[in-house]
Every structure is written in structure tokens, then in C-alpha cells.
C-alpha positions as CSV (number, residue, x, y, z in Angstrom):
1,M,-34.7,-8.9,-8.0
2,G,-33.6,-5.3,-7.6
3,E,-30.3,-3.7,-8.7
4,K,-29.2,-3.3,-5.0
5,D,-29.8,-7.0,-4.3
6,I,-27.8,-8.1,-7.3
7,A,-24.9,-5.8,-6.5
8,E,-24.8,-7.1,-2.9
9,K,-24.6,-10.7,-4.1
10,V,-22.1,-10.7,-6.9
11,L,-18.9,-10.0,-5.0
12,A,-19.5,-12.6,-2.4
13,E,-20.5,-15.1,-5.1
14,H,-16.8,-15.4,-6.0
15,N,-15.4,-18.4,-4.1
16,D,-12.2,-16.6,-3.2
17,V,-14.2,-13.7,-1.6
18,F,-16.7,-16.0,0.1
19,A,-14.0,-18.2,1.6
20,D,-12.1,-15.1,2.7
21,I,-15.2,-13.7,4.5
22,V,-15.8,-17.0,6.3
23,N,-12.2,-17.4,7.3
24,G,-11.9,-13.8,8.4
25,F,-15.0,-13.5,10.6
26,L,-15.3,-17.1,11.8
27,F,-11.6,-18.1,12.1
28,H,-9.9,-14.7,12.5
29,G,-8.0,-15.1,9.2
30,E,-6.9,-18.7,9.6
31,Q,-7.3,-20.4,6.2
32,V,-9.8,-23.1,7.2
33,V,-12.1,-22.9,4.2
34,L,-10.5,-23.0,0.7
35,P,-12.1,-21.6,-2.4
36,E,-11.8,-24.9,-4.3
37,E,-13.8,-26.6,-1.6
38,L,-16.9,-24.5,-2.3
39,E,-19.8,-25.0,-4.7
40,D,-22.9,-22.8,-5.3
41,A,-26.0,-23.8,-3.4
42,K,-29.3,-22.4,-4.7
43,D,-31.0,-22.2,-1.3
44,K,-34.6,-21.1,-1.8
45,S,-38.1,-22.2,-0.8
46,Q,-41.6,-21.1,-1.2
47,Y,-44.3,-20.4,1.3
48,K,-47.9,-19.2,1.2
49,A,-49.1,-16.1,3.0
50,D,-52.1,-13.8,2.5
51,G,-53.3,-16.1,-0.2
52,R,-50.1,-15.6,-2.3
53,L,-47.0,-17.7,-2.9
54,H,-43.8,-16.1,-1.8
55,E,-40.1,-17.1,-2.4
56,L,-37.5,-17.1,0.3
57,E,-33.9,-17.0,-0.9
58,R,-30.6,-16.2,0.7
59,D,-28.3,-13.5,-0.7
60,V,-25.5,-16.0,-1.2
61,S,-25.1,-19.6,-0.1
62,K,-22.4,-22.2,-0.7
63,R,-21.7,-25.8,0.2
64,L,-18.4,-26.9,1.7
65,K,-17.4,-30.1,0.0
66,D,-14.9,-32.8,0.7
67,G,-14.9,-34.5,-2.7
68,K,-18.5,-35.5,-3.3
69,V,-19.5,-35.3,0.4
70,T,-21.1,-32.1,1.7
71,L,-19.6,-31.1,5.1
72,A,-21.6,-27.9,5.7
73,M,-23.5,-25.1,4.1
74,V,-22.9,-21.4,4.8
75,G,-25.3,-18.7,3.9
76,M,-24.5,-15.0,3.8
77,E,-26.8,-12.0,4.1
78,H,-25.9,-8.3,3.5
79,Q,-27.6,-5.6,5.6
80,S,-27.0,-1.9,5.1
81,K,-29.7,-1.1,7.7
82,A,-30.6,-2.9,10.9
83,E,-33.8,-5.0,10.8
84,R,-35.6,-5.9,14.0
85,F,-37.0,-9.2,12.8
86,M,-33.7,-10.5,11.4
87,P,-33.6,-13.5,13.8
88,V,-36.8,-14.7,12.2
89,R,-35.3,-14.4,8.7
90,V,-32.1,-16.2,9.7
91,G,-34.1,-19.0,11.4
92,S,-36.3,-19.4,8.4
93,Y,-33.2,-19.7,6.1
94,D,-31.5,-22.3,8.4
95,F,-34.5,-24.5,8.9
96,Q,-35.5,-24.4,5.3
97,S,-32.0,-25.8,4.6
98,Y,-32.4,-28.6,7.1
99,R,-35.9,-29.4,5.8
100,A,-34.5,-29.6,2.3
101,Q,-31.9,-32.2,3.5
102,L,-34.6,-34.3,5.1
103,S,-36.7,-34.3,2.0
104,G,-33.9,-35.7,-0.1
105,R,-33.5,-39.4,-1.0
106,N,-31.4,-41.8,1.1
107,V,-30.8,-39.4,4.0
108,G,-28.0,-40.8,6.0
109,R,-26.8,-37.7,7.8
110,V,-27.7,-34.1,8.2
111,Y,-24.9,-31.6,7.7
112,P,-24.7,-28.3,9.6
113,V,-25.9,-25.0,8.3
114,A,-24.7,-21.6,9.4
115,T,-25.8,-18.1,8.3
116,M,-23.6,-15.1,8.4
117,V,-25.1,-11.6,8.5
118,L,-22.8,-8.8,7.4
119,Y,-24.1,-5.5,8.7
120,F,-22.6,-2.3,7.2
121,G,-24.3,0.3,9.3
122,M,-22.4,3.1,11.0
123,K,-24.3,2.6,14.3
124,R,-24.3,-0.5,16.4
125,W,-27.0,-3.1,15.8
126,P,-29.8,-1.9,18.0
127,Y,-32.0,-5.0,18.3
128,P,-31.9,-8.3,20.1
129,R,-30.1,-11.1,18.3
130,N,-32.3,-13.9,19.4
131,L,-35.9,-14.9,18.7
132,T,-37.4,-14.5,22.1
133,G,-35.8,-11.1,22.4
134,I,-38.0,-9.7,19.7
135,I,-41.2,-11.5,20.7
136,D,-43.8,-9.9,22.9
137,M,-44.8,-12.7,25.1
138,P,-46.2,-13.3,28.6
139,E,-43.5,-14.3,31.1
140,R,-45.4,-17.4,32.1
141,L,-45.0,-18.7,28.5
142,R,-41.3,-17.9,28.1
143,P,-40.0,-21.2,29.6
144,F,-42.0,-23.1,27.0
145,V,-41.0,-21.2,23.9
146,S,-37.9,-22.4,22.1
147,D,-35.3,-19.7,21.4
148,Y,-33.2,-19.3,18.3
149,E,-30.0,-17.2,18.4
150,M,-28.7,-15.2,15.4
151,R,-25.1,-16.1,16.4
152,N,-23.1,-14.9,13.3
153,L,-24.0,-11.2,13.0
154,F,-20.9,-9.1,12.2
155,E,-20.8,-5.3,12.3
156,V,-18.3,-4.6,9.6
157,A,-17.7,-0.9,10.4
158,F,-16.9,-1.8,14.0
159,L,-14.0,-4.0,13.2
160,E,-10.7,-2.9,14.7
161,P,-8.2,-1.7,12.1
162,E,-5.9,-4.7,12.9
163,Q,-8.9,-7.0,12.4
164,V,-9.3,-5.7,8.8
165,R,-6.0,-7.6,8.1
166,W,-7.8,-10.9,8.7
167,F,-9.1,-10.5,5.1
168,Q,-7.0,-11.1,2.0
169,S,-9.6,-10.8,-0.8
170,D,-11.4,-7.7,-2.2
171,F,-13.6,-7.7,0.8
172,R,-10.6,-6.2,2.7
173,Y,-11.1,-3.0,0.7
174,V,-14.8,-2.9,1.5
175,A,-14.2,-3.5,5.3
176,D,-11.4,-1.0,5.4
177,F,-13.6,1.7,3.8
178,F,-16.3,1.3,6.4
179,V,-13.9,1.1,9.3
180,Q,-12.1,4.3,8.3
181,M,-15.3,6.2,7.6
182,R,-16.7,5.3,11.0
183,L,-13.5,6.3,12.8
184,T,-12.5,9.4,11.0
185,G,-15.3,10.3,8.5
186,D,-12.6,10.0,5.8
187,Y,-11.1,7.2,3.7
188,R,-7.5,7.0,2.7
189,P,-6.7,3.8,0.8
190,A,-3.6,1.8,1.3
191,E,-0.9,2.5,-1.3
192,K,-0.3,-1.2,-2.0
193,G,-2.6,-3.9,-3.3
194,A,-4.8,-4.4,-6.3
195,I,-8.5,-5.2,-6.6
196,R,-9.2,-8.5,-8.3
197,H,-12.9,-8.1,-8.9
198,V,-13.1,-4.4,-9.8
199,D,-16.6,-4.1,-11.2
200,E,-18.2,-6.2,-8.4
201,T,-16.3,-4.4,-5.6
202,L,-17.2,-0.9,-6.8
203,K,-20.8,-1.8,-7.4
204,L,-21.0,-3.1,-3.8
205,L,-19.5,0.0,-2.4
206,S,-21.9,2.1,-4.5
207,V,-25.1,0.4,-3.2
208,L,-23.9,0.2,0.4
209,T,-22.8,3.9,0.6
210,G,-25.4,5.3,-1.7
211,D,-22.5,7.0,-3.6
212,R,-23.2,6.4,-7.3
213,R,-19.7,7.6,-8.3
214,F,-18.2,4.2,-7.5
215,E,-20.4,2.6,-10.0
216,E,-20.0,5.4,-12.5
217,V,-16.2,5.1,-12.6
218,A,-16.3,1.3,-12.8
219,G,-16.9,1.4,-16.5
220,S,-13.7,3.3,-17.1
221,L,-11.6,0.7,-15.3
222,P,-10.6,-2.9,-16.2
223,R,-13.2,-5.3,-14.9
224,T,-10.7,-7.6,-13.3
225,G,-7.3,-7.2,-11.7
226,G,-4.5,-4.6,-11.6
227,V,-6.4,-1.6,-10.2
228,G,-5.5,-0.1,-6.8
229,M,-7.9,1.8,-4.5
230,C,-5.8,4.9,-4.9
231,E,-6.5,4.9,-8.6
232,V,-10.2,4.3,-8.0
233,L,-10.4,7.1,-5.4
234,D,-8.7,9.5,-7.8
235,K,-11.3,8.8,-10.4
236,V,-14.2,9.0,-7.9
237,E,-12.9,12.4,-6.7
238,D,-12.4,13.6,-10.3
239,R,-16.0,12.6,-10.9
240,G,-17.1,14.6,-7.9
241,L,-15.1,17.5,-9.0
242,E,-16.8,17.4,-12.5
243,K,-20.2,17.3,-10.9
244,G,-19.4,20.0,-8.4
245,I,-18.1,22.4,-11.0
246,K,-21.1,21.8,-13.3
247,Q,-23.5,22.3,-10.4
248,G,-21.6,25.5,-9.4
249,I,-21.7,26.9,-12.9
250,E,-25.4,26.2,-13.1
251,Q,-25.9,28.2,-9.9
252,G,-23.9,31.1,-11.3
253,I,-20.8,30.6,-9.3
254,D,-17.3,31.3,-10.8
255,K,-15.7,28.0,-12.0
256,A,-12.3,28.8,-10.4
257,R,-13.8,29.3,-7.0
258,V,-15.8,26.1,-7.2
259,A,-12.7,24.1,-8.3
260,M,-10.6,25.6,-5.5
261,A,-13.3,24.8,-2.9
262,L,-13.5,21.2,-4.1
263,R,-9.8,20.7,-4.1
264,M,-9.7,22.0,-0.5
265,L,-12.5,19.7,0.4
266,Q,-10.6,16.7,-1.0
267,A,-7.5,17.9,1.0
268,G,-9.6,17.7,4.2
269,E,-9.9,21.4,5.0
270,P,-12.9,22.4,7.2
271,D,-16.0,24.0,5.6
272,G,-15.5,27.3,7.5
273,K,-11.9,27.8,6.2
274,I,-13.0,26.9,2.6
275,A,-15.8,29.4,2.8
276,E,-13.6,32.2,4.0
277,Y,-10.9,31.5,1.5
278,T,-13.1,31.2,-1.6
279,G,-15.9,33.6,-0.6
280,L,-18.5,30.9,-1.0
281,P,-21.4,30.6,1.5
282,E,-20.6,27.8,4.0
283,S,-24.0,26.2,3.1
284,Q,-22.8,25.9,-0.5
285,V,-19.5,24.4,0.7
286,K,-21.4,21.8,2.7
287,E,-23.5,20.9,-0.3
288,M,-20.4,20.6,-2.4
289,R,-18.9,18.2,0.2
290,N,-21.6,15.7,-0.5
291,Q,-20.5,15.7,-4.2
292,A,-16.8,15.6,-3.6
293,V,-16.1,13.3,-0.7
294,P,-16.5,9.5,-1.2
295,G,-19.0,8.0,1.2
296,S,-20.9,11.2,1.9
297,G,-23.5,10.7,-0.8
298,S,-24.0,11.4,-4.5
């Protein structure tokens, strides 16, 4: 399992975050699923293809329990890029879960299974969300082919700002980041609120944005509780400033001009104005922007 896969899983594995994501997207913030009602479900299966054995496993899955009785299972997938054949994957996950129930002993009932796909792309999902929509098939056969709908795909960056308030866990900071970056190209964290799962939240932001500074500053912060996004962003920007100054010095640029340019970037000044004020080439300013502005790359 790669580093990216692990980072995407660990935040949602916390019951408070998982329940919050379910309540936010499925029930618009109503507290239907409680953290204490959830238990981990290792939902995986094996299949043979090309003469080799492969394993199919959800990013995160949990059972909703009422005492000892399982009421439902919810799986969760994270997608930073759109994938055309996602309905096939989702269908495979769901039916493997149903098959596992039928293969158990003393089957008296089959509980429902739902898969949520959290898509963090800055462009709309471009592909059909149902099985027959992605299959090349003669029209004469279409009435005889069973369809399967990927019903629970959520485009995180396309939430409305007021919808971000549906979430109460650390996922709210992640959603708010993507919504603001899509709308304005900039991120200004709320003054109030503290991250509970600091390490997991920053690592998730790091892998989803490709900005390694979030992960780099995580080690200098408490792993749990008491850290606001303003403090995180200050450290991320300081890290970008350090990198930018070092890079500028290596390229023979005066340290004071580099530092001034980076501070102006962080203040939201346009590249042309910064270039004119500092005397740096505008191409150099654009390159520095990628170092100094969270979400624009590392």
C-alpha cells in the first residue's frame, strides 16, 4: 500500500470523522449516525485475472451497529482524479460485501451496503455515474443489460460555502480548503476552531494537493488537538518562505528582494506588481508563487 493510499485513509478511519462525513453528505448535517455506533469493517476480497491473484479493498469501511446487530455498512473512497470506470469499482465493492454476507453462517437477513466516493478535483466529474453509461454496447442489447448507479459521488470542491457548515469534524477544514481554492484560488482559514486530528488532517491535505509543506510542518505541531488552521497556515507559509529564499539565493538573487517578493505573494499581490516593485523577472515571481502559496504546489 502506497503512502498516498495510507494518508487518504487515516483521517476517515476515526469514527468521529467518518460519522461526520456520512451525516454531512447524506443527511445534510443531521446527526443520524453517531461515532459510538460504528465499528471497523475489513472489507476485502480476492479475484483472479491474467493468471494472478488480486486483492480488492475499500479505502475505509465501517459497520453501523445497534448493539450486536449490524444495520448497514458504509464504504468510503477518496478520489483526487476522476476515473472513468469508477462505477465498476463501486459495484464490485458493493456486491463483494453482499456476497460476503451470504457466505456467512446462519444468514437470516441481508443488511444494506452504501459506498461514498469523495472527489477532490477542481473540475466537475466528467464521466457517467452509471454502469451502462460507460459501456460500449449495441442499442439492441441495452434493454437486457442490468444497470448499476454510482449514487453517492460527492464533489467536495463544489460544495456551497454554507454547505461546508454541515461538517463538524476535521473534515470541515479539508472541505473548506478545496471550496475556497476553487472559488478564489486562495485559502483564508477561519479564525475559530481547532483541529483534533492534526497529523492525519495535514497529511491528507498534503497528498490531495501535492503540497508537501502540509506534511513537513505536521512534525512541528502537536499530533492531536489545540491547533487552529491559522497557525498551520502560518507555518506552511514560513516553510514556503524558507524554500523560496534558499532557492533565490542559489540562483544568485538578493535575499531581501526574494523575501519581499514572497511576502507580497502571501499578501495576495499580483505577479506583475511584485515584479515591478522588486525588480525580479515576472517568470521568477510565478515560480516563487508555487513555493509560497498553499495549494499551488511544492
